[in-house]
PQR file of N, CA, C, O and H, with PARSE charges and radii, in Angstrom:
ATOM      1  N   MET A   1     233.722  91.752 254.120 -0.4000 1.5000
ATOM      2  CA  MET A   1     232.856  91.028 255.587 -0.0000 2.0000
ATOM      3  C   MET A   1     233.295  90.575 256.564  0.5500 1.7000
ATOM      4  O   MET A   1     234.341  90.122 256.099 -0.5500 1.4000
ATOM      5  N   THR A   2     233.320  90.308 257.692 -0.4000 1.5000
ATOM      6  CA  THR A   2     233.626  89.897 258.853 -0.0000 2.0000
ATOM      7  C   THR A   2     232.925  88.032 258.422  0.5500 1.7000
ATOM      8  O   THR A   2     232.354  87.895 257.340 -0.5500 1.4000
ATOM      9  H   THR A   2     232.470  90.675 258.069  0.4000 1.0000
ATOM     10  N   GLU A   3     233.053  86.948 259.255 -0.4000 1.5000
ATOM     11  CA  GLU A   3     232.327  86.305 258.664 -0.0000 2.0000
ATOM     12  C   GLU A   3     231.412  86.540 259.546  0.5500 1.7000
ATOM     13  O   GLU A   3     230.305  86.451 259.016 -0.5500 1.4000
ATOM     14  H   GLU A   3     233.517  87.059 260.134  0.4000 1.0000
ATOM     15  N   ALA A   4     231.329  86.938 261.235 -0.4000 1.5000
ATOM     16  CA  ALA A   4     230.240  86.931 262.160 -0.0000 2.0000
ATOM     17  C   ALA A   4     228.866  87.950 260.671  0.5500 1.7000
ATOM     18  O   ALA A   4     227.704  87.598 260.464 -0.5500 1.4000
ATOM     19  H   ALA A   4     232.229  87.010 261.665  0.4000 1.0000
ATOM     20  N   ALA A   5     229.614  89.161 259.950 -0.4000 1.5000
ATOM     21  CA  ALA A   5     228.720  89.722 259.448 -0.0000 2.0000
ATOM     22  C   ALA A   5     227.662  88.887 258.012  0.5500 1.7000
ATOM     23  O   ALA A   5     226.678  89.299 257.398 -0.5500 1.4000
ATOM     24  H   ALA A   5     230.558  89.447 260.118  0.4000 1.0000
ATOM     25  N   LYS A   6     228.445  87.607 257.923 -0.4000 1.5000
ATOM     26  CA  LYS A   6     227.792  86.970 257.342 -0.0000 2.0000
ATOM     27  C   LYS A   6     227.017  85.885 257.103  0.5500 1.7000
ATOM     28  O   LYS A   6     226.695  85.323 256.056 -0.5500 1.4000
ATOM     29  H   LYS A   6     229.244  87.272 258.421  0.4000 1.0000
ATOM     30  N   GLU A   7     226.624  85.563 258.917 -0.4000 1.5000
ATOM     31  CA  GLU A   7     225.955  84.511 259.267 -0.0000 2.0000
ATOM     32  C   GLU A   7     224.992  85.868 259.667  0.5500 1.7000
ATOM     33  O   GLU A   7     225.646  86.728 260.258 -0.5500 1.4000
ATOM     34  H   GLU A   7     226.885  86.019 259.768  0.4000 1.0000
ATOM     35  N   PRO A   8     223.425  86.241 259.429 -0.5600 1.5000
ATOM     36  CA  PRO A   8     222.550  87.043 260.338  0.2800 2.0000
ATOM     37  C   PRO A   8     221.992  86.951 261.175  0.5500 1.7000
ATOM     38  O   PRO A   8     221.277  87.732 261.803 -0.5500 1.4000
ATOM     39  N   GLU A   9     222.488  85.133 261.377 -0.4000 1.5000
ATOM     40  CA  GLU A   9     221.912  85.240 263.023 -0.0000 2.0000
ATOM     41  C   GLU A   9     222.592  85.157 264.127  0.5500 1.7000
ATOM     42  O   GLU A   9     222.093  85.015 265.243 -0.5500 1.4000
ATOM     43  H   GLU A   9     223.069  84.499 260.867  0.4000 1.0000
ATOM     44  N   ALA A  10     224.190  85.272 263.781 -0.4000 1.5000
ATOM     45  CA  ALA A  10     224.883  86.042 264.416 -0.0000 2.0000
ATOM     46  C   ALA A  10     224.783  87.209 265.307  0.5500 1.7000
ATOM     47  O   ALA A  10     225.562  87.409 266.239 -0.5500 1.4000
ATOM     48  H   ALA A  10     224.596  85.387 262.874  0.4000 1.0000
ATOM     49  N   TRP A  11     223.613  88.116 264.930 -0.4000 1.5000
ATOM     50  CA  TRP A  11     223.908  89.939 264.675 -0.0000 2.0000
ATOM     51  C   TRP A  11     221.958  89.555 265.826  0.5500 1.7000
ATOM     52  O   TRP A  11     221.083  88.692 265.767 -0.5500 1.4000
ATOM     53  H   TRP A  11     222.981  87.953 264.172  0.4000 1.0000
ATOM     54  N   PRO A  12     222.165  90.582 266.526 -0.5600 1.5000
ATOM     55  CA  PRO A  12     220.584  90.308 266.998  0.2800 2.0000
ATOM     56  C   PRO A  12     219.968  91.661 265.989  0.5500 1.7000
ATOM     57  O   PRO A  12     220.497  92.633 265.451 -0.5500 1.4000
ATOM     58  N   ARG A  13     218.751  91.187 266.066 -0.4000 1.5000
ATOM     59  CA  ARG A  13     217.808  92.365 265.433 -0.0000 2.0000
ATOM     60  C   ARG A  13     218.130  93.614 265.283  0.5500 1.7000
ATOM     61  O   ARG A  13     218.488  93.998 264.169 -0.5500 1.4000
ATOM     62  H   ARG A  13     218.322  90.397 266.503  0.4000 1.0000
ATOM     63  N   LEU A  14     218.078  94.389 266.229 -0.4000 1.5000
ATOM     64  CA  LEU A  14     218.491  95.703 266.888 -0.0000 2.0000
ATOM     65  C   LEU A  14     219.848  95.886 267.177  0.5500 1.7000
ATOM     66  O   LEU A  14     220.419  95.292 268.092 -0.5500 1.4000
ATOM     67  H   LEU A  14     217.787  94.078 267.134  0.4000 1.0000
ATOM     68  N   LEU A  15     220.379  96.688 266.427 -0.4000 1.5000
ATOM     69  CA  LEU A  15     221.636  96.929 266.464 -0.0000 2.0000
ATOM     70  C   LEU A  15     221.751  98.787 266.379  0.5500 1.7000
ATOM     71  O   LEU A  15     221.355  99.632 265.576 -0.5500 1.4000
ATOM     72  H   LEU A  15     219.915  97.170 265.684  0.4000 1.0000
ATOM     73  N   THR A  16     222.786  98.825 268.141 -0.4000 1.5000
ATOM     74  CA  THR A  16     223.215 100.660 268.345 -0.0000 2.0000
ATOM     75  C   THR A  16     224.183 100.944 267.178  0.5500 1.7000
ATOM     76  O   THR A  16     224.378 100.129 266.277 -0.5500 1.4000
ATOM     77  H   THR A  16     223.107  98.139 268.793  0.4000 1.0000
ATOM     78  N   ILE A  17     224.603 101.799 267.229 -0.4000 1.5000
ATOM     79  CA  ILE A  17     225.688 102.810 266.386 -0.0000 2.0000
ATOM     80  C   ILE A  17     226.678 102.030 265.658  0.5500 1.7000
ATOM     81  O   ILE A  17     226.902 101.681 264.499 -0.5500 1.4000
ATOM     82  H   ILE A  17     224.444 102.461 267.962  0.4000 1.0000
ATOM     83  N   ASP A  18     227.280 101.874 267.064 -0.4000 1.5000
ATOM     84  CA  ASP A  18     228.933 100.934 266.912 -0.0000 2.0000
ATOM     85  C   ASP A  18     228.376  99.884 266.402  0.5500 1.7000
ATOM     86  O   ASP A  18     228.992 100.033 265.347 -0.5500 1.4000
ATOM     87  H   ASP A  18     227.097 102.157 268.006  0.4000 1.0000
ATOM     88  N   MET A  19     227.821  99.046 266.225 -0.4000 1.5000
ATOM     89  CA  MET A  19     227.031  97.289 265.794 -0.0000 2.0000
ATOM     90  C   MET A  19     226.884  97.496 264.115  0.5500 1.7000
ATOM     91  O   MET A  19     227.403  97.007 263.112 -0.5500 1.4000
ATOM     92  H   MET A  19     227.321  98.925 267.083  0.4000 1.0000
ATOM     93  N   ALA A  20     226.170  98.209 264.331 -0.4000 1.5000
ATOM     94  CA  ALA A  20     224.931  99.009 262.483 -0.0000 2.0000
ATOM     95  C   ALA A  20     226.799  99.099 261.934  0.5500 1.7000
ATOM     96  O   ALA A  20     227.174  98.448 260.959 -0.5500 1.4000
ATOM     97  H   ALA A  20     225.748  98.606 265.146  0.4000 1.0000
ATOM     98  N   ALA A  21     227.704  99.929 262.683 -0.4000 1.5000
ATOM     99  CA  ALA A  21     228.910 100.261 261.889 -0.0000 2.0000
ATOM    100  C   ALA A  21     229.334  99.205 261.338  0.5500 1.7000
ATOM    101  O   ALA A  21     229.384  99.150 260.109 -0.5500 1.4000
ATOM    102  H   ALA A  21     227.399 100.459 263.475  0.4000 1.0000
ATOM    103  N   ARG A  22     229.827  97.878 262.320 -0.4000 1.5000
ATOM    104  CA  ARG A  22     231.010  96.662 262.363 -0.0000 2.0000
ATOM    105  C   ARG A  22     229.602  96.173 260.924  0.5500 1.7000
ATOM    106  O   ARG A  22     229.908  96.208 259.732 -0.5500 1.4000
ATOM    107  H   ARG A  22     229.786  97.922 263.319  0.4000 1.0000
ATOM    108  N   TYR A  23     228.494  95.861 261.297 -0.4000 1.5000
ATOM    109  CA  TYR A  23     227.712  95.209 260.761 -0.0000 2.0000
ATOM    110  C   TYR A  23     228.164  95.685 258.460  0.5500 1.7000
ATOM    111  O   TYR A  23     228.654  94.995 257.565 -0.5500 1.4000
ATOM    112  H   TYR A  23     228.246  95.833 262.265  0.4000 1.0000
ATOM    113  N   LEU A  24     227.629  97.144 258.503 -0.4000 1.5000
ATOM    114  CA  LEU A  24     227.995  97.522 256.893 -0.0000 2.0000
ATOM    115  C   LEU A  24     229.225  97.568 256.873  0.5500 1.7000
ATOM    116  O   LEU A  24     229.582  97.278 255.731 -0.5500 1.4000
ATOM    117  H   LEU A  24     227.231  97.704 259.229  0.4000 1.0000
ATOM    118  N   GLY A  25     230.512  97.879 257.843 -0.4000 1.5000
ATOM    119  CA  GLY A  25     232.078  97.439 256.961 -0.0000 2.0000
ATOM    120  C   GLY A  25     232.459  99.465 257.483  0.5500 1.7000
ATOM    121  O   GLY A  25     233.153 100.122 256.707 -0.5500 1.4000
ATOM    122  H   GLY A  25     230.222  98.114 258.770  0.4000 1.0000
ATOM    123  N   LEU A  26     232.063  99.942 258.412 -0.4000 1.5000
ATOM    124  CA  LEU A  26     231.739 101.097 257.720 -0.0000 2.0000
ATOM    125  C   LEU A  26     232.478 102.133 259.545  0.5500 1.7000
ATOM    126  O   LEU A  26     232.046 101.673 260.602 -0.5500 1.4000
ATOM    127  H   LEU A  26     231.499  99.408 259.042  0.4000 1.0000
ATOM    128  N   SER A  27     233.215 103.045 259.614 -0.4000 1.5000
ATOM    129  CA  SER A  27     232.837 103.593 260.534 -0.0000 2.0000
ATOM    130  C   SER A  27     231.412 103.840 261.602  0.5500 1.7000
ATOM    131  O   SER A  27     230.213 103.823 261.326 -0.5500 1.4000
ATOM    132  H   SER A  27     233.567 103.419 258.755  0.4000 1.0000
ATOM    133  N   ALA A  28     232.106 104.062 262.864 -0.4000 1.5000
ATOM    134  CA  ALA A  28     231.048 104.930 263.811 -0.0000 2.0000
ATOM    135  C   ALA A  28     230.618 105.756 262.960  0.5500 1.7000
ATOM    136  O   ALA A  28     229.611 105.665 262.258 -0.5500 1.4000
ATOM    137  H   ALA A  28     233.080 104.076 263.088  0.4000 1.0000
ATOM    138  N   LYS A  29     231.793 107.015 263.046 -0.4000 1.5000
ATOM    139  CA  LYS A  29     231.199 108.033 262.612 -0.0000 2.0000
ATOM    140  C   LYS A  29     230.641 108.084 261.210  0.5500 1.7000
ATOM    141  O   LYS A  29     229.568 108.684 261.150 -0.5500 1.4000
ATOM    142  H   LYS A  29     232.611 107.089 263.617  0.4000 1.0000
ATOM    143  N   THR A  30     231.061 107.646 260.159 -0.4000 1.5000
ATOM    144  CA  THR A  30     229.894 107.603 258.991 -0.0000 2.0000
ATOM    145  C   THR A  30     228.594 107.746 259.094  0.5500 1.7000
ATOM    146  O   THR A  30     227.915 108.687 258.681 -0.5500 1.4000
ATOM    147  H   THR A  30     231.933 107.159 260.208  0.4000 1.0000
ATOM    148  N   ILE A  31     228.099 106.366 259.905 -0.4000 1.5000
ATOM    149  CA  ILE A  31     227.104 105.917 260.497 -0.0000 2.0000
ATOM    150  C   ILE A  31     226.240 107.361 261.278  0.5500 1.7000
ATOM    151  O   ILE A  31     225.098 107.707 260.977 -0.5500 1.4000
ATOM    152  H   ILE A  31     228.650 105.602 260.240  0.4000 1.0000
ATOM    153  N   ARG A  32     227.080 108.009 262.271 -0.4000 1.5000
ATOM    154  CA  ARG A  32     226.676 108.991 262.977 -0.0000 2.0000
ATOM    155  C   ARG A  32     226.353 110.220 261.775  0.5500 1.7000
ATOM    156  O   ARG A  32     225.330 110.839 261.484 -0.5500 1.4000
ATOM    157  H   ARG A  32     228.008 107.728 262.517  0.4000 1.0000
ATOM    158  N   ASN A  33     227.528 110.232 261.333 -0.4000 1.5000
ATOM    159  CA  ASN A  33     227.301 111.324 260.346 -0.0000 2.0000
ATOM    160  C   ASN A  33     225.911 110.814 258.901  0.5500 1.7000
ATOM    161  O   ASN A  33     225.297 111.665 258.257 -0.5500 1.4000
ATOM    162  H   ASN A  33     228.359 109.728 261.569  0.4000 1.0000
ATOM    163  N   HIS A  34     225.776 109.659 258.765 -0.4000 1.5000
ATOM    164  CA  HIS A  34     224.876 109.735 257.961 -0.0000 2.0000
ATOM    165  C   HIS A  34     223.608 109.100 258.130  0.5500 1.7000
ATOM    166  O   HIS A  34     222.715 109.301 257.307 -0.5500 1.4000
ATOM    167  H   HIS A  34     226.275 108.968 259.288  0.4000 1.0000
ATOM    168  N   GLY A  35     223.377 108.065 259.496 -0.4000 1.5000
ATOM    169  CA  GLY A  35     222.462 107.384 260.115 -0.0000 2.0000
ATOM    170  C   GLY A  35     221.179 107.646 259.520  0.5500 1.7000
ATOM    171  O   GLY A  35     220.613 106.621 259.139 -0.5500 1.4000
ATOM    172  H   GLY A  35     224.103 107.902 260.164  0.4000 1.0000
ATOM    173  N   ASN A  36     220.564 108.710 259.331 -0.4000 1.5000
ATOM    174  CA  ASN A  36     219.341 109.244 258.245 -0.0000 2.0000
ATOM    175  C   ASN A  36     219.405 108.683 257.303  0.5500 1.7000
ATOM    176  O   ASN A  36     218.425 109.056 256.658 -0.5500 1.4000
ATOM    177  H   ASN A  36     221.023 109.543 259.641  0.4000 1.0000
ATOM    178  N   LEU A  37     219.930 107.993 256.751 -0.4000 1.5000
ATOM    179  CA  LEU A  37     220.036 107.553 255.218 -0.0000 2.0000
ATOM    180  C   LEU A  37     219.581 106.240 255.599  0.5500 1.7000
ATOM    181  O   LEU A  37     218.905 105.718 254.713 -0.5500 1.4000
ATOM    182  H   LEU A  37     220.726 107.690 257.275  0.4000 1.0000
ATOM    183  N   LEU A  38     219.758 105.439 256.784 -0.4000 1.5000
ATOM    184  CA  LEU A  38     219.803 103.872 257.370 -0.0000 2.0000
ATOM    185  C   LEU A  38     217.933 104.061 258.060  0.5500 1.7000
ATOM    186  O   LEU A  38     217.402 105.001 258.651 -0.5500 1.4000
ATOM    187  H   LEU A  38     220.308 105.863 257.504  0.4000 1.0000
ATOM    188  N   PRO A  39     217.176 102.157 257.458 -0.5600 1.5000
ATOM    189  CA  PRO A  39     216.052 102.828 257.793  0.2800 2.0000
ATOM    190  C   PRO A  39     215.739 101.735 259.387  0.5500 1.7000
ATOM    191  O   PRO A  39     216.408 100.718 259.569 -0.5500 1.4000
ATOM    192  N   GLY A  40     214.998 102.042 260.061 -0.4000 1.5000
ATOM    193  CA  GLY A  40     214.885 100.994 261.305 -0.0000 2.0000
ATOM    194  C   GLY A  40     215.398 101.959 262.081  0.5500 1.7000
ATOM    195  O   GLY A  40     215.944 101.534 263.100 -0.5500 1.4000
ATOM    196  H   GLY A  40     214.455 102.868 259.913  0.4000 1.0000
ATOM    197  N   LYS A  41     215.400 103.282 261.909 -0.4000 1.5000
ATOM    198  CA  LYS A  41     215.761 104.752 262.899 -0.0000 2.0000
ATOM    199  C   LYS A  41     215.304 104.370 264.078  0.5500 1.7000
ATOM    200  O   LYS A  41     214.137 104.028 263.889 -0.5500 1.4000
ATOM    201  H   LYS A  41     214.956 103.627 261.081  0.4000 1.0000
ATOM    202  N   ARG A  42     215.574 104.244 265.154 -0.4000 1.5000
ATOM    203  CA  ARG A  42     214.316 104.813 265.927 -0.0000 2.0000
ATOM    204  C   ARG A  42     215.430 104.836 267.791  0.5500 1.7000
ATOM    205  O   ARG A  42     216.464 104.237 268.086 -0.5500 1.4000
ATOM    206  H   ARG A  42     216.522 104.521 265.307  0.4000 1.0000
ATOM    207  N   SER A  43     214.484 105.886 268.681 -0.4000 1.5000
ATOM    208  CA  SER A  43     215.133 105.512 270.347 -0.0000 2.0000
ATOM    209  C   SER A  43     214.106 104.377 271.180  0.5500 1.7000
ATOM    210  O   SER A  43     212.921 104.043 271.225 -0.5500 1.4000
ATOM    211  H   SER A  43     213.644 106.373 268.442  0.4000 1.0000
ATOM    212  N   TRP A  44     215.192 104.100 271.684 -0.4000 1.5000
ATOM    213  CA  TRP A  44     214.376 102.887 272.742 -0.0000 2.0000
ATOM    214  C   TRP A  44     215.081 102.615 273.397  0.5500 1.7000
ATOM    215  O   TRP A  44     216.000 101.831 273.162 -0.5500 1.4000
ATOM    216  H   TRP A  44     216.154 104.371 271.648  0.4000 1.0000
ATOM    217  N   GLY A  45     214.774 103.418 274.856 -0.4000 1.5000
ATOM    218  CA  GLY A  45     215.336 103.283 276.156 -0.0000 2.0000
ATOM    219  C   GLY A  45     216.195 104.404 276.080  0.5500 1.7000
ATOM    220  O   GLY A  45     216.753 104.508 277.173 -0.5500 1.4000
ATOM    221  H   GLY A  45     214.027 104.054 275.048  0.4000 1.0000
ATOM    222  N   GLY A  46     216.570 105.306 275.292 -0.4000 1.5000
ATOM    223  CA  GLY A  46     216.810 106.288 274.985 -0.0000 2.0000
ATOM    224  C   GLY A  46     217.939 105.782 274.445  0.5500 1.7000
ATOM    225  O   GLY A  46     218.877 106.150 275.152 -0.5500 1.4000
ATOM    226  H   GLY A  46     216.117 105.222 274.404  0.4000 1.0000
ATOM    227  N   LYS A  47     218.376 105.014 273.396 -0.4000 1.5000
ATOM    228  CA  LYS A  47     219.868 104.258 272.492 -0.0000 2.0000
ATOM    229  C   LYS A  47     219.045 104.628 270.985  0.5500 1.7000
ATOM    230  O   LYS A  47     217.865 104.407 270.715 -0.5500 1.4000
ATOM    231  H   LYS A  47     217.614 104.715 272.821  0.4000 1.0000
ATOM    232  N   VAL A  48     219.856 105.116 270.327 -0.4000 1.5000
ATOM    233  CA  VAL A  48     219.014 104.877 269.164 -0.0000 2.0000
ATOM    234  C   VAL A  48     219.657 103.225 268.293  0.5500 1.7000
ATOM    235  O   VAL A  48     220.859 103.098 268.060 -0.5500 1.4000
ATOM    236  H   VAL A  48     220.814 105.296 270.546  0.4000 1.0000
ATOM    237  N   VAL A  49     218.984 102.497 268.047 -0.4000 1.5000
ATOM    238  CA  VAL A  49     219.303 101.527 267.042 -0.0000 2.0000
ATOM    239  C   VAL A  49     218.491 101.347 265.787  0.5500 1.7000
ATOM    240  O   VAL A  49     217.458 102.014 265.716 -0.5500 1.4000
ATOM    241  H   VAL A  49     218.008 102.599 268.236  0.4000 1.0000
ATOM    242  N   PHE A  50     218.810 100.512 264.740 -0.4000 1.5000
ATOM    243  CA  PHE A  50     219.034  99.824 264.254 -0.0000 2.0000
ATOM    244  C   PHE A  50     218.148  98.662 263.505  0.5500 1.7000
ATOM    245  O   PHE A  50     218.789  97.641 263.254 -0.5500 1.4000
ATOM    246  H   PHE A  50     219.648  99.970 264.797  0.4000 1.0000
ATOM    247  N   ASP A  51     216.990  98.667 263.174 -0.4000 1.5000
ATOM    248  CA  ASP A  51     216.413  97.186 262.333 -0.0000 2.0000
ATOM    249  C   ASP A  51     217.711  96.460 261.403  0.5500 1.7000
ATOM    250  O   ASP A  51     218.205  97.187 260.541 -0.5500 1.4000
ATOM    251  H   ASP A  51     216.470  99.496 263.377  0.4000 1.0000
ATOM    252  N   ARG A  52     218.206  95.217 261.538 -0.4000 1.5000
ATOM    253  CA  ARG A  52     218.149  94.788 261.058 -0.0000 2.0000
ATOM    254  C   ARG A  52     218.261  94.129 259.897  0.5500 1.7000
ATOM    255  O   ARG A  52     219.258  93.760 259.277 -0.5500 1.4000
ATOM    256  H   ARG A  52     217.805  94.627 262.239  0.4000 1.0000
ATOM    257  N   HIS A  53     217.283  94.040 259.711 -0.4000 1.5000
ATOM    258  CA  HIS A  53     215.896  93.427 258.867 -0.0000 2.0000
ATOM    259  C   HIS A  53     215.718  94.658 258.089  0.5500 1.7000
ATOM    260  O   HIS A  53     216.043  94.432 256.923 -0.5500 1.4000
ATOM    261  H   HIS A  53     216.473  94.340 260.214  0.4000 1.0000
ATOM    262  N   GLU A  54     215.497  95.355 258.188 -0.4000 1.5000
ATOM    263  CA  GLU A  54     215.080  96.438 257.406 -0.0000 2.0000
ATOM    264  C   GLU A  54     216.895  97.349 256.925  0.5500 1.7000
ATOM    265  O   GLU A  54     216.871  97.884 255.817 -0.5500 1.4000
ATOM    266  H   GLU A  54     215.233  95.539 259.135  0.4000 1.0000
ATOM    267  N   ILE A  55     218.192  97.465 257.671 -0.4000 1.5000
ATOM    268  CA  ILE A  55     219.132  97.194 256.900 -0.0000 2.0000
ATOM    269  C   ILE A  55     219.331  96.386 255.787  0.5500 1.7000
ATOM    270  O   ILE A  55     219.616  96.977 254.745 -0.5500 1.4000
ATOM    271  H   ILE A  55     218.212  97.030 258.571  0.4000 1.0000
ATOM    272  N   ASP A  56     219.223  94.783 255.752 -0.4000 1.5000
ATOM    273  CA  ASP A  56     218.998  94.362 255.033 -0.0000 2.0000
ATOM    274  C   ASP A  56     218.277  94.621 253.918  0.5500 1.7000
ATOM    275  O   ASP A  56     218.832  94.334 252.858 -0.5500 1.4000
ATOM    276  H   ASP A  56     218.991  94.303 256.598  0.4000 1.0000
ATOM    277  N   LYS A  57     216.945  95.189 253.858 -0.4000 1.5000
ATOM    278  CA  LYS A  57     215.970  94.945 252.389 -0.0000 2.0000
ATOM    279  C   LYS A  57     216.815  96.691 252.223  0.5500 1.7000
ATOM    280  O   LYS A  57     217.523  96.634 251.218 -0.5500 1.4000
ATOM    281  H   LYS A  57     216.494  95.421 254.720  0.4000 1.0000
ATOM    282  N   MET A  58     216.871  97.466 252.588 -0.4000 1.5000
ATOM    283  CA  MET A  58     217.644  98.135 252.096 -0.0000 2.0000
ATOM    284  C   MET A  58     218.959  98.353 250.852  0.5500 1.7000
ATOM    285  O   MET A  58     219.165  99.009 249.832 -0.5500 1.4000
ATOM    286  H   MET A  58     216.295  97.512 253.404  0.4000 1.0000
ATOM    287  N   LEU A  59     219.821  97.058 251.944 -0.4000 1.5000
ATOM    288  CA  LEU A  59     220.640  96.732 251.213 -0.0000 2.0000
ATOM    289  C   LEU A  59     220.635  95.723 249.361  0.5500 1.7000
ATOM    290  O   LEU A  59     221.162  95.916 248.266 -0.5500 1.4000
ATOM    291  H   LEU A  59     219.654  96.524 252.773  0.4000 1.0000
ATOM    292  N   ASP A  60     219.583  94.531 250.056 -0.4000 1.5000
ATOM    293  CA  ASP A  60     218.640  94.187 249.140 -0.0000 2.0000
ATOM    294  C   ASP A  60     218.068  95.219 247.330  0.5500 1.7000
ATOM    295  O   ASP A  60     217.918  94.867 246.160 -0.5500 1.4000
ATOM    296  H   ASP A  60     219.155  94.375 250.946  0.4000 1.0000
ATOM    297  N   LYS A  61     217.966  96.192 247.893 -0.4000 1.5000
ATOM    298  CA  LYS A  61     216.737  97.069 246.991 -0.0000 2.0000
ATOM    299  C   LYS A  61     217.824  97.648 246.317  0.5500 1.7000
ATOM    300  O   LYS A  61     217.912  97.661 245.089 -0.5500 1.4000
ATOM    301  H   LYS A  61     218.088  96.478 248.844  0.4000 1.0000
ATOM    302  N   ALA A  62     218.957  98.301 247.362 -0.4000 1.5000
ATOM    303  CA  ALA A  62     220.140  98.547 246.253 -0.0000 2.0000
ATOM    304  C   ALA A  62     220.816  97.877 245.454  0.5500 1.7000
ATOM    305  O   ALA A  62     221.317  98.391 244.454 -0.5500 1.4000
ATOM    306  H   ALA A  62     218.886  98.290 248.360  0.4000 1.0000
ATOM    307  N   ARG A  63     220.956  96.499 245.786 -0.4000 1.5000
ATOM    308  CA  ARG A  63     221.848  95.741 244.229 -0.0000 2.0000
ATOM    309  C   ARG A  63     220.802  95.513 243.586  0.5500 1.7000
ATOM    310  O   ARG A  63     220.915  94.884 242.534 -0.5500 1.4000
ATOM    311  H   ARG A  63     220.548  96.082 246.599  0.4000 1.0000
ATOM    312  N   GLY A  64     219.366  95.995 244.072 -0.4000 1.5000
ATOM    313  CA  GLY A  64     218.219  95.377 243.049 -0.0000 2.0000
ATOM    314  C   GLY A  64     217.809  94.203 242.731  0.5500 1.7000
ATOM    315  O   GLY A  64     217.624  93.699 241.623 -0.5500 1.4000
ATOM    316  H   GLY A  64     219.275  96.505 244.927  0.4000 1.0000
ATOM    317  N   ILE A  65     217.655  93.731 243.941 -0.4000 1.5000
ATOM    318  CA  ILE A  65     217.261  92.368 244.303 -0.0000 2.0000
ATOM    319  C   ILE A  65     216.329  91.767 245.196  0.5500 1.7000
ATOM    320  O   ILE A  65     216.862  91.410 246.247 -0.5500 1.4000
ATOM    321  H   ILE A  65     217.805  94.140 244.841  0.4000 1.0000
ATOM    322  N   ARG A  66     214.787  91.480 245.095 -0.4000 1.5000
ATOM    323  CA  ARG A  66     213.802  92.202 245.248 -0.0000 2.0000
ATOM    324  C   ARG A  66     213.514  90.996 246.768  0.5500 1.7000
ATOM    325  O   ARG A  66     213.191  89.841 246.492 -0.5500 1.4000
ATOM    326  H   ARG A  66     214.353  91.770 244.242  0.4000 1.0000
ATOM    327  N   SER A  67     213.612  91.257 247.735 -0.4000 1.5000
ATOM    328  CA  SER A  67     213.088  91.122 248.926 -0.0000 2.0000
ATOM    329  C   SER A  67     211.815  89.535 249.429  0.5500 1.7000
ATOM    330  O   SER A  67     210.606  89.657 249.625 -0.5500 1.4000
ATOM    331  H   SER A  67     213.875  92.195 247.959  0.4000 1.0000
ATOM    332  N   LEU A  68     212.395  88.590 249.489 -0.4000 1.5000
ATOM    333  CA  LEU A  68     211.234  87.486 249.600 -0.0000 2.0000
ATOM    334  C   LEU A  68     209.435  88.092 250.314  0.5500 1.7000
ATOM    335  O   LEU A  68     208.433  87.388 250.189 -0.5500 1.4000
ATOM    336  H   LEU A  68     213.377  88.491 249.330  0.4000 1.0000
ATOM    337  N   TRP A  69     209.423  89.346 250.946 -0.4000 1.5000
ATOM    338  CA  TRP A  69     208.127  89.386 250.845 -0.0000 2.0000
ATOM    339  C   TRP A  69     207.543  90.569 249.647  0.5500 1.7000
ATOM    340  O   TRP A  69     206.589  90.587 248.869 -0.5500 1.4000
ATOM    341  H   TRP A  69     210.237  89.918 251.048  0.4000 1.0000
ATOM    342  N   ILE A  70     208.383  91.271 249.889 -0.4000 1.5000
ATOM    343  CA  ILE A  70     207.695  91.574 248.571 -0.0000 2.0000
ATOM    344  C   ILE A  70     207.586  91.138 247.443  0.5500 1.7000
ATOM    345  O   ILE A  70     206.926  91.831 246.669 -0.5500 1.4000
ATOM    346  H   ILE A  70     209.158  91.256 250.521  0.4000 1.0000
ATOM    347  N   ASP A  71     208.281  89.628 246.836 -0.4000 1.5000
ATOM    348  CA  ASP A  71     207.190  88.573 246.199 -0.0000 2.0000
ATOM    349  C   ASP A  71     206.537  88.296 246.505  0.5500 1.7000
ATOM    350  O   ASP A  71     205.517  88.568 245.872 -0.5500 1.4000
ATOM    351  H   ASP A  71     208.817  89.065 247.465  0.4000 1.0000
ATOM    352  N   ALA A  72     206.374  87.446 247.809 -0.4000 1.5000
ATOM    353  CA  ALA A  72     205.421  87.353 248.476 -0.0000 2.0000
ATOM    354  C   ALA A  72     203.662  87.963 248.019  0.5500 1.7000
ATOM    355  O   ALA A  72     202.719  87.458 247.410 -0.5500 1.4000
ATOM    356  H   ALA A  72     207.202  87.225 248.324  0.4000 1.0000
ATOM    357  N   GLU A  73     203.927  89.375 248.744 -0.4000 1.5000
ATOM    358  CA  GLU A  73     202.965  90.089 248.546 -0.0000 2.0000
ATOM    359  C   GLU A  73     202.653  90.161 247.140  0.5500 1.7000
ATOM    360  O   GLU A  73     201.443  90.363 247.050 -0.5500 1.4000
ATOM    361  H   GLU A  73     204.693  89.785 249.238  0.4000 1.0000
ATOM    362  N   ARG A  74     203.303  90.073 245.760 -0.4000 1.5000
ATOM    363  CA  ARG A  74     202.871  90.585 244.822 -0.0000 2.0000
ATOM    364  C   ARG A  74     201.894  88.924 244.413  0.5500 1.7000
ATOM    365  O   ARG A  74     200.765  88.852 243.926 -0.5500 1.4000
ATOM    366  H   ARG A  74     204.286  89.908 245.834  0.4000 1.0000
ATOM    367  N   ALA A  75     202.612  88.027 244.729 -0.4000 1.5000
ATOM    368  CA  ALA A  75     202.079  86.877 244.576 -0.0000 2.0000
ATOM    369  C   ALA A  75     200.834  86.386 245.441  0.5500 1.7000
ATOM    370  O   ALA A  75     200.306  85.289 245.257 -0.5500 1.4000
ATOM    371  H   ALA A  75     203.529  88.085 245.124  0.4000 1.0000
ATOM    372  N   CYS A  76     200.563  86.980 246.061 -0.4000 1.5000
ATOM    373  CA  CYS A  76     199.059  86.940 247.227 -0.0000 2.0000
ATOM    374  C   CYS A  76     198.187  87.962 246.469  0.5500 1.7000
ATOM    375  O   CYS A  76     197.029  87.860 246.876 -0.5500 1.4000
ATOM    376  H   CYS A  76     200.992  87.871 246.210  0.4000 1.0000
ATOM    377  N   ARG A  77     198.327  89.030 245.397 -0.4000 1.5000
ATOM    378  CA  ARG A  77     197.767  90.128 244.650 -0.0000 2.0000
ATOM    379  C   ARG A  77     196.960  89.207 243.466  0.5500 1.7000
ATOM    380  O   ARG A  77     196.317  89.768 242.579 -0.5500 1.4000
ATOM    381  H   ARG A  77     199.267  89.113 245.066  0.4000 1.0000
TER
END
């Protein structure tokens, strides 16, 4: 992972296909072929973008790490 990828603040919130590929360390072709697996995909101004926060949540969940917002929601119940 690049230094920029380690620093979430260095990345914009909405990522294009090419940016999402770099963020995840994948090829843009892989994102295009399997983009439906990424959360937060939507069309905005004619571009396909991915919400970096949703990607991070997906990765945390895949690793078995709970996101802080889930823990906070449970604590409020």
